[in-house]
Z-matrix of the N, CA and C atoms (Angstrom, degrees):
N
C 1 1.497
C 2 1.395 1 109.08
N 3 1.331 2 119.07 1 -52.49
C 4 1.458 3 120.80 2 -176.91
C 5 1.477 4 116.34 3 -62.47
N 6 1.380 5 112.25 4 -23.43
C 7 1.503 6 115.16 5 179.80
C 8 1.577 7 104.10 6 -65.80
N 9 1.289 8 119.10 7 -40.91
C 10 1.548 9 117.01 8 176.66
C 11 1.503 10 115.82 9 -61.72
N 12 1.311 11 120.80 10 -32.91
C 13 1.442 12 117.95 11 174.01
C 14 1.447 13 118.09 12 -65.71
N 15 1.241 14 114.72 13 -29.88
C 16 1.446 15 120.17 14 -173.56
C 17 1.587 16 111.22 15 -77.54
N 18 1.337 17 112.10 16 -21.94
C 19 1.471 18 113.73 17 -176.22
C 20 1.512 19 110.43 18 -114.27
N 21 1.326 20 117.82 19 14.42
C 22 1.420 21 121.72 20 -176.39
C 23 1.390 22 111.10 21 -71.72
N 24 1.295 23 125.56 22 -23.34
C 25 1.426 24 125.92 23 171.09
C 26 1.552 25 116.86 24 -62.81
N 27 1.388 26 112.56 25 -33.10
C 28 1.398 27 120.65 26 177.91
C 29 1.493 28 120.90 27 -78.59
N 30 1.414 29 111.50 28 -7.91
C 31 1.429 30 117.99 29 -175.43
C 32 1.523 31 113.44 30 -88.59
N 33 1.314 32 111.80 31 159.30
C 34 1.554 33 115.80 32 -177.86
C 35 1.600 34 101.82 33 -80.08
N 36 1.350 35 115.51 34 169.33
C 37 1.420 36 120.67 35 176.80
C 38 1.520 37 117.98 36 -60.07
N 39 1.422 38 111.84 37 -38.65
C 40 1.476 39 120.79 38 173.78
C 41 1.472 40 113.08 39 -61.09
N 42 1.345 41 116.90 40 -40.57
C 43 1.448 42 117.25 41 -175.50
C 44 1.594 43 110.70 42 -79.31
N 45 1.290 44 120.34 43 -25.18
C 46 1.331 45 127.60 44 170.00
C 47 1.508 46 109.84 45 -62.23
N 48 1.361 47 118.00 46 -46.01
C 49 1.470 48 124.44 47 -173.77
C 50 1.534 49 103.72 48 -68.24
N 51 1.363 50 113.85 49 -38.46
C 52 1.531 51 114.95 50 -178.23
C 53 1.680 52 113.53 51 -65.78
N 54 1.353 53 112.08 52 -39.84
C 55 1.456 54 113.78 53 169.89
C 56 1.405 55 113.53 54 -63.85
N 57 1.236 56 123.27 55 -41.27
C 58 1.517 57 119.27 56 177.00
C 59 1.588 58 108.55 57 -61.52
N 60 1.313 59 115.19 58 -37.86
C 61 1.553 60 110.70 59 179.92
C 62 1.424 61 108.74 60 -68.69
N 63 1.349 62 120.50 61 -38.57
C 64 1.430 63 115.91 62 178.64
C 65 1.511 64 112.13 63 -60.65
N 66 1.354 65 119.09 64 -51.12
C 67 1.356 66 120.92 65 -177.93
C 68 1.521 67 114.57 66 -59.01
N 69 1.302 68 117.54 67 -38.12
C 70 1.523 69 120.23 68 171.45
C 71 1.504 70 115.16 69 -61.40
N 72 1.367 71 117.14 70 -38.85
C 73 1.442 72 122.95 71 170.41
C 74 1.553 73 110.50 72 -61.43
N 75 1.245 74 121.18 73 -44.27
C 76 1.469 75 121.95 74 -179.14
C 77 1.510 76 109.82 75 -64.35
N 78 1.323 77 119.28 76 -42.05
C 79 1.344 78 126.52 77 -179.04
C 80 1.564 79 107.92 78 -60.65
N 81 1.314 80 114.69 79 -48.04
C 82 1.450 81 116.77 80 175.68
C 83 1.433 82 113.02 81 -57.56
N 84 1.366 83 118.90 82 -43.32
C 85 1.497 84 117.04 83 -178.13
C 86 1.484 85 112.55 84 -69.01
N 87 1.213 86 115.58 85 -29.68
C 88 1.546 87 123.63 86 172.69
C 89 1.491 88 107.79 87 -61.72
N 90 1.305 89 115.73 88 -52.09
C 91 1.447 90 122.81 89 -177.94
C 92 1.627 91 109.57 90 -57.11
N 93 1.275 92 112.00 91 -46.50
C 94 1.499 93 116.32 92 -177.43
C 95 1.546 94 109.07 93 -62.80
N 96 1.287 95 121.30 94 -38.43
C 97 1.518 96 122.70 95 -179.08
C 98 1.608 97 107.23 96 -76.35
N 99 1.299 98 114.98 97 -36.61
C 100 1.536 99 113.04 98 172.15
C 101 1.579 100 112.05 99 -64.50
N 102 1.347 101 115.37 100 -38.10
C 103 1.464 102 111.99 101 175.22
C 104 1.463 103 114.05 102 -62.60
N 105 1.292 104 118.45 103 -44.42
C 106 1.466 105 125.05 104 -177.20
C 107 1.474 106 112.27 105 -65.19
N 108 1.431 107 117.74 106 -25.81
C 109 1.458 108 118.37 107 174.06
C 110 1.607 109 111.26 108 -92.27
N 111 1.255 110 118.78 109 1.57
C 112 1.395 111 119.72 110 166.59
C 113 1.597 112 108.51 111 101.64
N 114 1.303 113 117.52 112 0.97
C 115 1.519 114 117.52 113 -179.12
C 116 1.603 115 112.00 114 -97.38
N 117 1.373 116 106.11 115 83.99
C 118 1.535 117 130.51 116 -174.30
C 119 1.604 118 106.05 117 -54.49
N 120 1.339 119 115.22 118 -53.85
C 121 1.453 120 123.92 119 -172.67
C 122 1.644 121 107.90 120 -59.96
N 123 1.238 122 116.70 121 -55.70
C 124 1.491 123 121.59 122 174.86
C 125 1.504 124 113.62 123 -58.90
N 126 1.360 125 120.07 124 -45.35
C 127 1.450 126 116.11 125 175.25
C 128 1.594 127 111.51 126 -58.82
N 129 1.207 128 118.96 127 -44.12
C 130 1.446 129 121.22 128 -173.82
C 131 1.671 130 110.19 129 -67.68
N 132 1.314 131 111.90 130 -44.14
C 133 1.501 132 111.82 131 174.97
C 134 1.561 133 114.68 132 -62.37
N 135 1.382 134 114.42 133 -36.29
C 136 1.411 135 118.88 134 179.80
C 137 1.449 136 111.12 135 -68.63
N 138 1.429 137 117.83 136 -42.92
C 139 1.388 138 124.98 137 -179.59
C 140 1.542 139 111.83 138 -58.52
N 141 1.326 140 109.74 139 -44.06
C 142 1.524 141 119.52 140 -178.53
C 143 1.481 142 111.80 141 -68.22
N 144 1.294 143 119.65 142 -38.16
C 145 1.423 144 124.23 143 171.91
C 146 1.470 145 112.07 144 -62.33
N 147 1.251 146 117.04 145 -49.35
C 148 1.577 147 120.22 146 177.37
C 149 1.465 148 113.71 147 -61.06
N 150 1.408 149 117.09 148 -36.52
C 151 1.417 150 114.84 149 175.96
C 152 1.485 151 113.30 150 -70.21
N 153 1.349 152 121.63 151 -39.92
C 154 1.358 153 125.61 152 177.43
C 155 1.469 154 111.28 153 -61.70
N 156 1.284 155 121.57 154 -39.44
C 157 1.528 156 125.80 155 177.27
C 158 1.542 157 108.06 156 -64.54
N 159 1.322 158 112.70 157 -48.26
C 160 1.529 159 118.61 158 -176.71
C 161 1.571 160 107.24 159 -60.71
N 162 1.263 161 120.35 160 -47.03
C 163 1.434 162 126.44 161 -176.07
C 164 1.563 163 112.94 162 -65.17
N 165 1.416 164 115.11 163 -41.82
C 166 1.395 165 118.57 164 -174.78
C 167 1.650 166 112.58 165 -104.19
N 168 1.350 167 116.87 166 13.51
C 169 1.451 168 124.83 167 -174.98
C 170 1.627 169 106.62 168 -55.15
N 171 1.389 170 118.14 169 -46.05
C 172 1.435 171 120.05 170 -177.40
C 173 1.449 172 112.68 171 -61.09
N 174 1.351 173 114.85 172 -49.27
C 175 1.550 174 118.23 173 174.03
C 176 1.402 175 115.40 174 -58.92
N 177 1.274 176 120.00 175 -44.12
C 178 1.473 177 129.90 176 -178.27
C 179 1.560 178 105.47 177 -58.56
N 180 1.382 179 118.29 178 -50.56
C 181 1.446 180 117.71 179 -172.88
C 182 1.490 181 111.14 180 -72.25
N 183 1.379 182 119.36 181 -25.65
C 184 1.385 183 120.22 182 -165.47
C 185 1.667 184 107.23 183 -92.14
N 186 1.321 185 112.65 184 -48.76
C 187 1.409 186 118.11 185 -161.70
C 188 1.522 187 114.85 186 -78.52
N 189 1.365 188 119.13 187 -60.91
C 190 1.497 189 120.69 188 -167.25
C 191 1.569 190 111.69 189 -136.46
N 192 1.252 191 116.31 190 99.38
C 193 1.403 192 121.54 191 -177.63
C 194 1.588 193 110.83 192 -49.46
N 195 1.342 194 115.39 193 -40.79
C 196 1.474 195 119.98 194 -174.73
C 197 1.436 196 110.90 195 -69.32
N 198 1.359 197 119.84 196 -30.60
C 199 1.448 198 118.03 197 179.80
C 200 1.502 199 107.99 198 -84.86
N 201 1.284 200 125.98 199 -21.45
C 202 1.415 201 139.96 200 172.83
C 203 1.624 202 104.10 201 -60.65
N 204 1.241 203 108.82 202 -57.99
C 205 1.477 204 117.50 203 179.58
C 206 1.501 205 114.05 204 -61.22
N 207 1.268 206 120.40 205 -29.25
C 208 1.463 207 130.19 206 -179.05
C 209 1.591 208 102.37 207 -75.25
N 210 1.175 209 118.43 208 -46.09
C 211 1.554 210 121.96 209 -179.56
C 212 1.547 211 109.55 210 -62.10
N 213 1.347 212 111.07 211 -50.96
C 214 1.493 213 115.62 212 175.70
C 215 1.519 214 116.79 213 -51.55
N 216 1.348 215 110.25 214 -45.68
C 217 1.537 216 114.15 215 -177.76
C 218 1.596 217 108.97 216 -66.40
N 219 1.280 218 118.53 217 -38.44
C 220 1.540 219 122.25 218 179.26
C 221 1.535 220 105.71 219 -64.05
N 222 1.300 221 123.07 220 -48.33
C 223 1.357 222 126.11 221 177.37
C 224 1.542 223 117.30 222 -59.90
N 225 1.323 224 112.15 223 -33.13
C 226 1.451 225 119.69 224 -179.54
C 227 1.513 226 109.08 225 -76.08
N 228 1.448 227 112.27 226 -38.48
C 229 1.471 228 111.88 227 172.03
C 230 1.430 229 121.41 228 -65.45
N 231 1.364 230 115.00 229 -33.00
C 232 1.544 231 117.01 230 165.02
C 233 1.479 232 117.44 231 -58.74
N 234 1.209 233 118.37 232 -45.17
C 235 1.413 234 130.89 233 177.18
C 236 1.567 235 108.23 234 -55.13
N 237 1.315 236 114.27 235 -59.20
C 238 1.389 237 124.69 236 -178.92
C 239 1.644 238 112.97 237 -59.36
N 240 1.352 239 107.33 238 -37.89
C 241 1.547 240 110.78 239 -179.68
C 242 1.610 241 112.79 240 -66.99
N 243 1.378 242 111.29 241 -33.15
C 244 1.352 243 115.02 242 -179.66
C 245 1.622 244 109.49 243 -77.01
N 246 1.230 245 113.96 244 -37.22
C 247 1.526 246 120.32 245 179.81
C 248 1.513 247 110.26 246 -70.70
N 249 1.287 248 118.17 247 -24.80
C 250 1.396 249 118.74 248 175.62
C 251 1.618 250 114.45 249 -78.82
N 252 1.240 251 114.72 250 -20.56
C 253 1.449 252 123.36 251 -178.62
C 254 1.576 253 104.27 252 -91.74
N 255 1.328 254 116.09 253 -34.04
C 256 1.443 255 124.69 254 -171.53
C 257 1.504 256 106.47 255 -121.94
N 258 1.322 257 130.57 256 70.12
C 259 1.446 258 130.27 257 -170.26
C 260 1.585 259 108.87 258 -65.97
N 261 1.366 260 118.43 259 -33.76
C 262 1.408 261 122.22 260 -178.83
C 263 1.522 262 109.43 261 -100.37
N 264 1.519 263 111.91 262 110.76
C 265 1.460 264 116.17 263 178.38
C 266 1.445 265 114.54 264 -72.81
N 267 1.358 266 117.63 265 139.86
C 268 1.467 267 118.81 266 176.69
C 269 1.570 268 109.73 267 -63.12
N 270 1.394 269 104.93 268 145.23
C 271 1.514 270 119.54 269 -173.53
C 272 1.620 271 102.79 270 -84.79
N 273 1.387 272 112.91 271 -48.71
C 274 1.490 273 116.99 272 -176.09
C 275 1.563 274 106.97 273 -142.50
N 276 1.213 275 112.17 274 148.99
C 277 1.572 276 118.13 275 174.58
C 278 1.465 277 109.56 276 -107.88
N 279 1.313 278 116.33 277 17.77
C 280 1.536 279 119.97 278 177.77
C 281 1.570 280 110.80 279 -61.85
N 282 1.354 281 118.06 280 138.81
C 283 1.367 282 119.42 281 174.52
C 284 1.607 283 105.01 282 -111.77
N 285 1.326 284 115.24 283 132.07
C 286 1.366 285 120.74 284 178.51
C 287 1.457 286 117.18 285 -108.79
């Protein structure tokens, strides 16, 4: 994840937008897992961050690469924090 942030200045606007869409999707997946495990606070924060990134992806990709890098680092930190607490990702969320 951090490799992406170091090269963000070298990417085109479309590629930056794609990275923001990917990170927002990952945050939403993480939020879904946290919600399923009962961690409501983390799920809400992760969902809010994903929504903010998705809404502002165009501006972040076009305007200021330094701010874009900062946002990516914060999102990566959120995902890393969840993965540190939950090293084994859920395979299925099906309830029987």
